[in-house]
PAMIRO-864305 format. One record per residue (C-alpha): x, y, z. Coordinates in pm, whole numbers, always signed. Layout:
BEGIN
<tiro c1="X" c2="Y" c3="Z"/>
...
//
This chain:
BEGIN
<tiro c1="-8179" c2="-2473" c3="-483"/>
<tiro c1="-8192" c2="-2758" c3="-233"/>
<tiro c1="-7875" c2="-2869" c3="-53"/>
<tiro c1="-7895" c2="-3149" c3="+203"/>
<tiro c1="-7578" c2="-3293" c3="+351"/>
<tiro c1="-7507" c2="-3567" c3="+601"/>
<tiro c1="-7858" c2="-3574" c3="+741"/>
<tiro c1="-7891" c2="-3956" c3="+756"/>
<tiro c1="-8251" c2="-3929" c3="+637"/>
<tiro c1="-8250" c2="-4263" c3="+452"/>
<tiro c1="-8519" c2="-4351" c3="+198"/>
<tiro c1="-8798" c2="-4201" c3="+408"/>
<tiro c1="-8630" c2="-3862" c3="+392"/>
<tiro c1="-8579" c2="-3905" c3="+18"/>
<tiro c1="-8952" c2="-3973" c3="-26"/>
<tiro c1="-9035" c2="-3656" c3="+167"/>
<tiro c1="-8788" c2="-3449" c3="-35"/>
<tiro c1="-8924" c2="-3600" c3="-358"/>
<tiro c1="-9269" c2="-3468" c3="-263"/>
<tiro c1="-9118" c2="-3124" c3="-213"/>
<tiro c1="-8934" c2="-3136" c3="-547"/>
<tiro c1="-9263" c2="-3196" c3="-728"/>
<tiro c1="-9373" c2="-2851" c3="-612"/>
<tiro c1="-9059" c2="-2675" c3="-741"/>
<tiro c1="-9082" c2="-2648" c3="-1121"/>
<tiro c1="-8776" c2="-2421" c3="-1148"/>
<tiro c1="-8537" c2="-2628" c3="-935"/>
<tiro c1="-8192" c2="-2608" c3="-1097"/>
<tiro c1="-7955" c2="-2718" c3="-822"/>
<tiro c1="-8015" c2="-3031" c3="-614"/>
<tiro c1="-7776" c2="-3189" c3="-367"/>
<tiro c1="-7860" c2="-3470" c3="-127"/>
<tiro c1="-7531" c2="-3626" c3="-20"/>
<tiro c1="-7420" c2="-3857" c3="+260"/>
<tiro c1="-7784" c2="-3916" c3="+349"/>
<tiro c1="-7803" c2="-4298" c3="+337"/>
<tiro c1="-8044" c2="-4288" c3="+45"/>
<tiro c1="-8084" c2="-4633" c3="-108"/>
<tiro c1="-8241" c2="-4769" c3="-426"/>
<tiro c1="-8607" c2="-4690" c3="-352"/>
<tiro c1="-8534" c2="-4339" c3="-230"/>
<tiro c1="-8297" c2="-4273" c3="-520"/>
<tiro c1="-8557" c2="-4381" c3="-770"/>
<tiro c1="-8820" c2="-4160" c3="-605"/>
<tiro c1="-8587" c2="-3860" c3="-624"/>
<tiro c1="-8503" c2="-3937" c3="-986"/>
<tiro c1="-8870" c2="-3961" c3="-1087"/>
<tiro c1="-8937" c2="-3613" c3="-950"/>
<tiro c1="-8624" c2="-3464" c3="-1111"/>
<tiro c1="-8726" c2="-3572" c3="-1463"/>
<tiro c1="-8812" c2="-3263" c3="-1665"/>
<tiro c1="-8628" c2="-3018" c3="-1441"/>
<tiro c1="-8364" c2="-2799" c3="-1606"/>
<tiro c1="-8075" c2="-2889" c3="-1381"/>
<tiro c1="-7747" c2="-2702" c3="-1364"/>
<tiro c1="-7614" c2="-2914" c3="-1077"/>
<tiro c1="-7699" c2="-3260" c3="-945"/>
<tiro c1="-7505" c2="-3414" c3="-657"/>
<tiro c1="-7611" c2="-3741" c3="-498"/>
<tiro c1="-7269" c2="-3866" c3="-391"/>
<tiro c1="-7210" c2="-4094" c3="-93"/>
<tiro c1="-7547" c2="-4266" c3="-102"/>
<tiro c1="-7622" c2="-4635" c3="-162"/>
<tiro c1="-7824" c2="-4594" c3="-483"/>
<tiro c1="-7705" c2="-4914" c3="-650"/>
<tiro c1="-7710" c2="-5007" c3="-1019"/>
<tiro c1="-8090" c2="-5039" c3="-1018"/>
<tiro c1="-8120" c2="-4662" c3="-978"/>
<tiro c1="-7907" c2="-4590" c3="-1286"/>
<tiro c1="-8199" c2="-4630" c3="-1526"/>
<tiro c1="-8402" c2="-4373" c3="-1335"/>
<tiro c1="-8104" c2="-4135" c3="-1335"/>
<tiro c1="-8068" c2="-4178" c3="-1712"/>
<tiro c1="-8423" c2="-4044" c3="-1746"/>
<tiro c1="-8321" c2="-3739" c3="-1543"/>
<tiro c1="-8001" c2="-3675" c3="-1739"/>
<tiro c1="-8139" c2="-3707" c3="-2091"/>
<tiro c1="-8168" c2="-3364" c3="-2249"/>
<tiro c1="-7993" c2="-3183" c3="-1963"/>
<tiro c1="-7808" c2="-2935" c3="-2185"/>
<tiro c1="-7750" c2="-2689" c3="-1899"/>
<tiro c1="-7598" c2="-2941" c3="-1659"/>
<tiro c1="-7254" c2="-2821" c3="-1546"/>
<tiro c1="-7199" c2="-3031" c3="-1233"/>
<tiro c1="-7281" c2="-3397" c3="-1180"/>
<tiro c1="-7147" c2="-3594" c3="-884"/>
<tiro c1="-7253" c2="-3956" c3="-848"/>
<tiro c1="-6936" c2="-4077" c3="-680"/>
<tiro c1="-6961" c2="-4337" c3="-407"/>
<tiro c1="-7317" c2="-4436" c3="-504"/>
<tiro c1="-7257" c2="-4808" c3="-568"/>
<tiro c1="-7376" c2="-4780" c3="-929"/>
<tiro c1="-7130" c2="-5052" c3="-1034"/>
<tiro c1="-7001" c2="-5089" c3="-1391"/>
<tiro c1="-7340" c2="-5142" c3="-1554"/>
<tiro c1="-7492" c2="-4834" c3="-1392"/>
<tiro c1="-7196" c2="-4614" c3="-1473"/>
<tiro c1="-7204" c2="-4731" c3="-1835"/>
<tiro c1="-7577" c2="-4651" c3="-1866"/>
<tiro c1="-7526" c2="-4303" c3="-1725"/>
<tiro c1="-7214" c2="-4232" c3="-1933"/>
<tiro c1="-7395" c2="-4334" c3="-2251"/>
<tiro c1="-7687" c2="-4104" c3="-2168"/>
<tiro c1="-7451" c2="-3807" c3="-2144"/>
<tiro c1="-7297" c2="-3859" c3="-2488"/>
//
């Protein structure tokens, strides 16, 4: 499990954490909240979370934007064990929320 909160690491921190995630094949619980992660960092995190069997994913209070939604859809597809998902306050806008909602159905 990785829990990062309010560390203001921005995209550079997200890139570093993404490198770490690649080395953790059994990661089930990932939280990086209130960290000022933007589109590029969010997409990097999402790319490394694809294929993980997640139980919990929390990226709330970051500035991911609607462009990151497609990358998050790739993470969420087939996540049958996911019990907790928090993407609040991530600036996904209507189009991003719709993409993600449709991937969960």
